[in-house]
Kinemage of the C-alpha trace (Angstrom):
@kinemage 1
@onewidth
@group {chain A} dominant
@subgroup {mainchain}
@vectorlist {calphas} color= white
{ca met a 1} P 0.000 0.000 0.000
{ca glu a 2} L 1.256 3.488 -0.900
{ca phe a 3} L 1.216 6.149 1.815
{ca ile a 4} L 0.554 8.755 -0.907
{ca asn a 5} L -0.263 7.237 -4.294
{ca leu a 6} L 1.690 9.390 -6.755
{ca lys a 7} L 2.028 6.486 -9.196
{ca lys a 8} L -1.698 6.391 -9.968
{ca gln a 9} L -1.682 10.149 -10.491
{ca tyr a 10} L 1.213 9.822 -12.938
{ca glu a 11} L -0.738 7.319 -15.008
{ca leu a 12} L -3.453 9.947 -15.478
{ca ile a 13} L -1.158 12.820 -16.491
{ca arg a 14} L 1.412 10.821 -18.469
{ca pro a 15} L 0.074 11.595 -21.986
{ca thr a 16} L -0.169 15.342 -21.343
{ca leu a 17} L 3.098 15.485 -19.438
{ca thr a 18} L 5.020 13.482 -22.027
{ca ala a 19} L 3.972 15.921 -24.754
{ca lys a 20} L 4.993 18.907 -22.614
{ca leu a 21} L 8.376 17.399 -21.752
{ca asp a 22} L 9.094 16.426 -25.355
{ca asp a 23} L 8.505 20.034 -26.395
{ca ile a 24} L 10.774 21.387 -23.641
{ca met a 25} L 13.557 18.999 -24.620
{ca ala a 26} L 13.180 19.837 -28.317
{ca gln a 27} L 13.271 23.574 -27.665
{ca ala a 28} L 15.962 23.280 -24.929
{ca his a 29} L 14.005 25.699 -22.724
{ca phe a 30} L 15.269 24.228 -19.466
{ca ile a 31} L 15.459 27.473 -17.480
{ca gly a 32} L 12.879 30.226 -17.834
{ca gly a 33} L 10.838 28.516 -20.531
{ca pro a 34} L 7.312 29.709 -21.356
{ca glu a 35} L 5.774 27.050 -19.109
{ca val a 36} L 7.088 28.910 -16.057
{ca gly a 37} L 5.236 32.104 -16.914
{ca glu a 38} L 2.135 30.138 -17.871
{ca leu a 39} L 2.162 28.375 -14.506
{ca glu a 40} L 2.689 31.619 -12.573
{ca asp a 41} L -0.275 33.241 -14.324
{ca arg a 42} L -2.454 30.205 -13.778
{ca leu a 43} L -1.535 29.897 -10.103
{ca ala a 44} L -2.120 33.601 -9.473
{ca gly a 45} L -5.598 33.299 -10.987
{ca tyr a 46} L -6.356 30.087 -9.121
{ca val a 47} L -5.316 31.450 -5.737
{ca gly a 48} L -6.691 34.945 -6.284
{ca arg a 49} L -3.527 37.066 -6.168
{ca lys a 50} L -2.191 39.626 -8.632
{ca tyr a 51} L 1.335 38.231 -8.689
{ca cys a 52} L 2.932 34.791 -8.420
{ca his a 53} L 6.669 34.073 -8.562
{ca gly a 54} L 7.887 30.505 -8.970
{ca cys a 55} L 11.093 29.705 -7.097
{ca gly a 56} L 13.403 26.870 -6.114
{ca asn a 57} L 11.452 25.437 -3.178
{ca gly a 58} L 9.102 26.327 -0.351
{ca thr a 59} L 11.888 27.262 2.060
{ca glu a 60} L 13.310 29.743 -0.423
{ca ala a 61} L 9.819 31.122 -1.011
{ca leu a 62} L 9.698 32.008 2.680
{ca gln a 63} L 13.233 33.388 2.579
{ca leu a 64} L 12.260 35.656 -0.310
{ca ala a 65} L 9.281 36.904 1.691
{ca tyr a 66} L 11.433 37.675 4.730
{ca met a 67} L 14.044 39.396 2.568
{ca ala a 68} L 11.462 41.456 0.695
{ca tyr a 69} L 10.216 42.928 3.962
{ca gly a 70} L 13.663 43.421 5.488
{ca ile a 71} L 13.256 40.986 8.381
{ca gly a 72} L 16.534 40.723 10.277
{ca val a 73} L 18.509 41.268 13.473
{ca gly a 74} L 16.429 42.376 16.445
{ca asp a 75} L 13.114 41.358 14.879
{ca ala a 76} L 10.704 38.920 16.503
{ca val a 77} L 8.913 36.518 14.178
{ca phe a 78} L 5.960 34.705 15.751
{ca cys a 79} L 5.388 31.139 14.610
{ca pro a 80} L 3.460 28.051 15.781
{ca ala a 81} L 5.591 25.665 17.801
{ca met a 82} L 4.285 22.750 15.723
{ca thr a 83} L 5.310 23.100 12.104
{ca phe a 84} L 8.272 22.208 9.903
{ca ile a 85} L 11.417 24.205 10.662
{ca ala a 86} L 11.281 25.852 7.208
{ca ser a 87} L 8.431 28.088 8.399
{ca val a 88} L 10.852 30.158 10.474
{ca glu a 89} L 14.351 28.878 9.605
{ca pro a 90} L 14.975 31.537 6.908
{ca ala a 91} L 14.072 34.318 9.369
{ca ala a 92} L 16.603 32.940 11.849
{ca met a 93} L 19.235 32.755 9.093
{ca leu a 94} L 18.639 36.460 8.436
{ca gly a 95} L 19.240 37.239 12.114
{ca ala a 96} L 15.652 37.447 13.371
{ca thr a 97} L 14.488 35.673 16.531
{ca pro a 98} L 11.698 33.069 16.350
{ca val a 99} L 9.070 33.432 19.065
{ca phe a 100} L 6.967 30.293 19.309
{ca cys a 101} L 3.264 30.039 20.130
{ca asp a 102} L 1.082 27.093 21.056
{ca ile a 103} L -1.348 25.428 18.681
{ca glu a 104} L -5.029 24.623 19.059
{ca pro a 105} L -5.575 21.089 20.381
{ca asp a 106} L -8.092 20.105 17.699
{ca thr a 107} L -7.149 21.921 14.440
{ca tyr a 108} L -3.390 21.679 15.193
{ca asn a 109} L -3.050 25.269 13.943
{ca leu a 110} L -1.645 28.460 15.477
{ca ser a 111} L -3.683 29.482 18.536
{ca pro a 112} L -4.764 33.141 18.302
{ca asp a 113} L -4.874 33.328 22.113
{ca ser a 114} L -1.297 32.085 22.451
{ca leu a 115} L -0.190 34.398 19.646
{ca arg a 116} L -1.651 37.436 21.425
{ca glu a 117} L -0.003 36.410 24.706
{ca gln a 118} L 3.412 36.046 23.090
{ca ile a 119} L 3.171 39.354 21.224
{ca glu a 120} L 2.193 41.197 24.388
{ca arg a 121} L 5.019 39.519 26.320
{ca val a 122} L 7.612 40.581 23.741
{ca glu a 123} L 6.206 44.116 23.741
{ca arg a 124} L 6.444 44.311 27.550
{ca glu a 125} L 10.008 43.020 27.603
{ca gly a 126} L 11.109 45.552 24.994
{ca val a 127} L 14.150 43.570 23.810
{ca leu a 128} L 12.927 42.520 20.365
{ca arg a 129} L 10.900 44.401 17.758
{ca pro a 130} L 7.693 42.476 16.952
{ca arg a 131} L 7.714 42.340 13.140
{ca ala a 132} L 5.903 39.377 11.627
{ca val a 133} L 3.568 36.441 12.185
{ca val a 134} L 3.816 33.204 10.203
{ca ala a 135} L 0.419 31.507 10.008
{ca val a 136} L 0.750 27.928 8.753
{ca asp a 137} L -2.024 26.025 6.987
{ca phe a 138} L -0.952 22.955 8.921
{ca leu a 139} L -1.577 19.652 7.125
{ca gly a 140} L -3.650 21.649 4.630
{ca asn a 141} L -6.069 22.951 7.279
{ca pro a 142} L -6.381 26.759 6.988
{ca ala a 143} L -5.376 28.900 9.956
{ca arg a 144} L -7.890 31.253 11.622
{ca phe a 145} L -7.071 34.182 9.360
{ca asp a 146} L -9.855 36.492 10.542
{ca glu a 147} L -8.615 36.464 14.134
{ca ile a 148} L -4.923 36.336 13.273
{ca ser a 149} L -5.246 39.211 10.781
{ca glu a 150} L -6.984 41.343 13.408
{ca ile a 151} L -4.200 40.669 15.916
{ca cys a 152} L -1.617 41.656 13.295
{ca arg a 153} L -3.482 44.890 12.547
{ca glu a 154} L -3.701 45.755 16.250
{ca his a 155} L 0.038 45.351 16.706
{ca gly a 156} L 1.256 46.551 13.312
{ca leu a 157} L 2.696 43.194 12.259
{ca leu a 158} L 3.347 41.677 8.862
{ca leu a 159} L 1.292 38.524 8.224
{ca ile a 160} L 2.950 35.773 6.193
{ca glu a 161} L 0.837 32.802 5.123
{ca asp a 162} L 2.813 29.573 4.969
{ca ala a 163} L 0.573 27.642 2.583
{ca ala a 164} L 3.158 24.938 1.859
{ca gln a 165} L 0.559 22.234 2.549
{ca gly a 166} L -2.529 24.228 1.653
{ca thr a 167} L -2.831 24.481 -2.133
{ca gly a 168} L -6.462 23.753 -2.967
{ca ala a 169} L -7.735 24.454 0.547
{ca ser a 170} L -10.065 27.366 1.269
{ca tyr a 171} L -11.100 29.598 4.152
{ca lys a 172} L -14.407 31.492 4.144
{ca gly a 173} L -14.545 31.717 0.363
{ca gly a 174} L -10.870 32.471 -0.282
{ca arg a 175} L -8.241 29.972 -1.377
{ca cys a 176} L -5.142 29.330 0.696
{ca gly a 177} L -2.310 31.430 -0.674
{ca ser a 178} L -4.547 34.510 -0.806
{ca phe a 179} L -4.231 35.476 2.864
{ca gly a 180} L -1.862 37.801 4.655
{ca asp a 181} L 0.432 40.445 3.232
{ca ile a 182} L 2.348 37.746 1.387
{ca ala a 183} L 1.975 33.978 1.005
{ca cys a 184} L 4.350 31.147 0.199
{ca thr a 185} L 3.892 27.570 -0.907
{ca ser a 186} L 5.888 24.442 -1.662
{ca phe a 187} L 5.653 22.009 -4.559
{ca phe a 188} L 7.495 19.166 -2.812
{ca pro a 189} L 6.272 15.918 -4.439
{ca ser a 190} L 4.014 14.862 -1.555
{ca lys a 191} L 2.136 18.190 -1.396
{ca pro a 192} L -1.463 18.465 -2.677
{ca leu a 193} L 0.072 20.151 -5.732
{ca gly a 194} L 3.556 18.726 -6.041
{ca cys a 195} L 6.185 18.558 -8.748
{ca tyr a 196} L 8.802 15.859 -9.437
{ca gly a 197} L 11.564 17.472 -7.417
{ca asp a 198} L 11.747 20.764 -5.556
{ca gly a 199} L 9.750 23.879 -6.283
{ca gly a 200} L 7.892 26.718 -4.597
{ca ala a 201} L 6.076 29.990 -5.168
{ca val a 202} L 5.446 33.381 -3.583
{ca phe a 203} L 2.103 35.215 -3.878
{ca thr a 204} L 1.443 38.929 -3.348
{ca asn a 205} L -0.878 41.747 -4.395
{ca asn a 206} L 1.779 44.393 -3.788
{ca glu a 207} L 3.430 45.514 -7.050
{ca glu a 208} L 6.515 46.914 -5.327
{ca val a 209} L 7.035 43.710 -3.341
{ca ser a 210} L 6.475 41.657 -6.507
{ca glu a 211} L 9.185 43.575 -8.343
{ca leu a 212} L 11.529 43.185 -5.384
{ca ile a 213} L 11.015 39.408 -5.256
{ca ser a 214} L 11.585 39.206 -9.017
{ca ser a 215} L 14.968 40.838 -8.392
{ca leu a 216} L 15.891 38.979 -5.207
{ca lys a 217} L 15.328 35.511 -6.686
{ca val a 218} L 17.811 36.220 -9.528
{ca his a 219} L 20.853 37.467 -7.619
{ca gly a 220} L 19.357 40.899 -6.941
{ca lys a 221} L 19.130 41.736 -10.651
{ca gly a 222} L 18.371 45.191 -11.984
{ca ser a 223} L 17.871 45.625 -15.715
{ca ser a 224} L 19.403 42.177 -16.254
{ca lys a 225} L 20.939 39.366 -14.235
{ca tyr a 226} L 24.341 40.967 -14.867
{ca asp a 227} L 23.197 44.301 -13.428
{ca asn a 228} L 23.021 43.527 -9.708
{ca val a 229} L 21.448 46.285 -7.648
{ca arg a 230} L 21.103 44.377 -4.358
{ca ile a 231} L 22.260 41.165 -2.704
{ca gly a 232} L 19.900 38.373 -3.699
{ca met a 233} L 19.891 34.637 -4.221
{ca asn a 234} L 19.485 32.044 -6.948
{ca ser a 235} L 16.013 30.531 -6.668
{ca arg a 236} L 14.353 29.436 -9.889
{ca leu a 237} L 11.520 27.067 -10.675
{ca asp a 238} L 12.827 25.205 -13.702
{ca thr a 239} L 10.766 24.602 -16.809
{ca val a 240} L 10.444 20.839 -16.379
{ca gln a 241} L 8.900 21.251 -12.922
{ca ala a 242} L 6.555 23.937 -14.252
{ca ala a 243} L 5.365 21.483 -16.904
{ca val a 244} L 4.687 18.835 -14.254
{ca leu a 245} L 2.667 21.322 -12.219
{ca leu a 246} L 0.665 22.490 -15.232
{ca ala a 247} L -0.326 18.902 -15.969
{ca lys a 248} L -1.296 18.321 -12.347
{ca met a 249} L -3.348 21.512 -12.140
{ca asp a 250} L -5.760 19.970 -14.636
{ca leu a 251} L -6.594 17.382 -11.946
{ca leu a 252} L -6.541 19.658 -8.905
{ca asp a 253} L -10.240 20.482 -8.508
{ca asp a 254} L -11.285 16.872 -8.993
{ca glu a 255} L -8.607 15.698 -6.563
{ca met a 256} L -9.826 18.169 -3.923
{ca lys a 257} L -13.322 16.670 -4.166
{ca lys a 258} L -11.897 13.168 -3.792
{ca arg a 259} L -9.822 14.256 -0.784
{ca gln a 260} L -13.014 15.383 0.976
{ca gln a 261} L -14.627 12.012 0.236
{ca val a 262} L -11.631 10.074 1.552
{ca ala a 263} L -11.561 12.197 4.716
{ca ala a 264} L -15.294 11.675 5.253
{ca arg a 265} L -14.864 7.895 5.161
{ca tyr a 266} L -12.080 8.095 7.738
{ca trp a 267} L -14.133 10.373 9.987
{ca asp a 268} L -17.075 7.970 9.874
{ca ala a 269} L -14.865 4.987 10.668
{ca phe a 270} L -12.970 6.581 13.585
{ca glu a 271} L -15.734 8.664 15.180
{ca gly a 272} L -15.696 8.204 18.962
{ca lys a 273} L -12.731 5.834 18.815
{ca ile a 274} L -9.710 8.132 18.340
{ca gln a 275} L -9.150 11.855 17.833
{ca thr a 276} L -9.426 12.932 14.205
{ca pro a 277} L -8.547 16.367 12.792
{ca lys a 278} L -11.052 19.177 13.227
{ca ile a 279} L -11.290 21.466 10.219
{ca thr a 280} L -11.235 25.196 10.897
{ca glu a 281} L -14.734 26.684 10.805
{ca gly a 282} L -15.749 27.860 7.330
{ca ser a 283} L -12.878 25.965 5.702
{ca ala a 284} L -12.091 23.074 3.406
{ca ser a 285} L -8.802 21.323 4.039
{ca ser a 286} L -6.545 20.052 1.267
{ca phe a 287} L -5.592 17.144 3.583
{ca ala a 288} L -1.898 17.130 2.815
{ca gln a 289} L -1.855 14.540 5.592
{ca phe a 290} L -4.588 12.872 7.674
{ca val a 291} L -3.285 12.705 11.220
{ca leu a 292} L -4.817 10.904 14.193
{ca ile a 293} L -4.052 11.662 17.850
{ca ala a 294} L -3.676 8.750 20.264
{ca glu a 295} L -4.383 9.000 24.013
{ca ser a 296} L -0.683 8.706 24.837
{ca gln a 297} L 2.700 8.184 23.245
{ca glu a 298} L 2.606 4.555 24.368
{ca gln a 299} L -0.726 3.975 22.638
{ca arg a 300} L 0.524 5.752 19.512
{ca asp a 301} L 3.645 3.610 19.336
{ca ala a 302} L 1.620 0.423 19.839
{ca val a 303} L -0.817 1.342 17.062
{ca val a 304} L 2.010 2.256 14.675
{ca ala a 305} L 3.720 -1.079 15.395
{ca ala a 306} L 0.473 -2.967 14.753
{ca met a 307} L -0.063 -1.086 11.485
{ca lys a 308} L 3.448 -2.032 10.349
{ca ala a 309} L 2.798 -5.686 11.185
{ca ala a 310} L -0.381 -5.513 9.088
{ca gly a 311} L 1.479 -4.020 6.120
{ca val a 312} L -0.055 -0.562 6.538
{ca pro a 313} L 2.380 2.378 6.429
{ca ser a 314} L 2.237 5.317 8.843
{ca leu a 315} L 4.146 8.535 9.454
{ca ile a 316} L 4.785 10.588 12.583
{ca tyr a 317} L 4.322 14.113 11.303
{ca tyr a 318} L 6.098 15.751 13.213
{ca pro a 319} L 7.912 14.022 16.125
{ca lys a 320} L 9.265 17.148 17.873
{ca pro a 321} L 7.959 20.717 18.264
{ca leu a 322} L 10.227 23.581 17.224
{ca his a 323} L 10.689 24.975 20.743
{ca gln a 324} L 12.407 21.721 21.709
{ca met a 325} L 14.774 21.711 18.732
{ca lys a 326} L 18.498 21.912 19.419
{ca ala a 327} L 18.777 24.433 16.571
{ca phe a 328} L 16.827 26.936 18.681
{ca gly a 329} L 18.464 26.173 22.018
{ca glu a 330} L 15.856 23.722 23.349
{ca ser a 331} L 14.612 26.243 25.938
{ca met a 332} L 12.008 28.266 24.097
{ca gly a 333} L 9.067 27.849 26.477
{ca his a 334} L 6.403 25.281 27.252
{ca phe a 335} L 3.556 24.718 24.801
{ca pro a 336} L 1.438 21.781 25.996
{ca asn a 337} L -0.756 21.361 22.920
{ca ala a 338} L 2.235 21.253 20.574
{ca glu a 339} L 4.027 18.835 22.879
{ca arg a 340} L 1.030 16.515 23.126
{ca tyr a 341} L 0.607 16.559 19.358
{ca ala a 342} L 4.267 15.544 18.902
{ca gln a 343} L 3.962 12.707 21.392
{ca cys a 344} L 0.644 11.297 20.174
{ca asn a 345} L 0.273 11.977 16.435
{ca phe a 346} L 0.494 9.496 13.580
{ca gly a 347} L -0.472 9.952 9.942
{ca ile a 348} L -2.313 7.295 7.977
{ca pro a 349} L -2.314 6.597 4.211
{ca phe a 350} L -4.178 9.316 2.327
{ca ser a 351} L -4.457 10.447 -1.273
{ca pro a 352} L -7.201 11.084 -3.828
{ca tyr a 353} L -6.404 7.659 -5.259
{ca ile a 354} L -6.601 5.456 -2.187
{ca thr a 355} L -9.332 2.873 -2.748
{ca glu a 356} L -12.160 2.093 -0.357
{ca glu a 357} L -10.663 -1.383 0.051
{ca glu a 358} L -7.314 0.113 1.058
{ca gln a 359} L -9.041 2.485 3.451
{ca gly a 360} L -10.763 -0.511 4.973
{ca gln a 361} L -7.371 -2.127 5.590
{ca val a 362} L -6.107 1.041 7.286
{ca val a 363} L -9.194 1.322 9.473
{ca ser a 364} L -9.052 -2.354 10.431
{ca ala a 365} L -5.379 -2.127 11.419
{ca val a 366} L -5.911 0.963 13.570
{ca leu a 367} L -9.096 -0.192 15.272
{ca ser a 368} L -7.698 -3.675 15.945
{ca ala a 369} L -4.688 -2.117 17.636
{ca leu a 370} L -6.866 0.209 19.708
């Protein structure tokens, strides 16, 4: 059984993708080919932003966002304690200080109450300048953007949407990638919209910021890449990956519908037996992962072992919260919801192409272990 069935998806896009790749090879448009611009335009329209910039990967998308807004030494960047390190790693590399916040116990997303507490604490202490909030659409479940946006307005903070897992998800009528001052996403192969390697994108409605990102991602270019007007980086989405994404976008809406159906079957099967993810009110998740929460770490480990014995794969996603990471000093506060999530979570096989029979095997393995 596949944890995420990318092979079935490839069978569906192979004819279209093969034609696109043959054309790229024949024209030798490996970097900056027309498919890149076509994808950027299509993504901008899909998400609902004026500008989209493809780049090397999701981490670099976030780095470009931090650089565009001048985040650096002395700045506090507020981030959920439970997310992948890439959400805040680029800010730390630029000299900023991550300030972690707890998550909600049911949606696994940034807690607005914890965010407000941490902002007010930093303001009272007066050591760091509060500058930005990173709201993560964790596992494809949109963050509470109404409340988080209001907090940012009250305190004059930049809001960055980390939609690395959220392509295709929506919140109160808007698609993920359309929230905040700037948004970033990843096209890592396992994402709801993933390429066959690394890739990412930045979304904005701000023309000045768009022009700055266009420069920053090509070595700080001015009139050309040999006219460097600022220090930048090399972060390009190559043409082959753009072609893969264009082919997959043709399936995206249908796949989102299937993801909801797969999730509904899991919810029905596990109701009252184990904690399942709660979707943020007014939202539709893209279900980048479907994660269950056991009663304890011991129960989680026993269930995972039983699943393995039954030939059913699983994934602990993620095993350690950021405030306990050695990279950040391992003494960044106490966030009980994030810590419990790390100790008790396990992901189960999920994709638009998992069959009902396969889902039955997953359910049977989990419930038998419980």
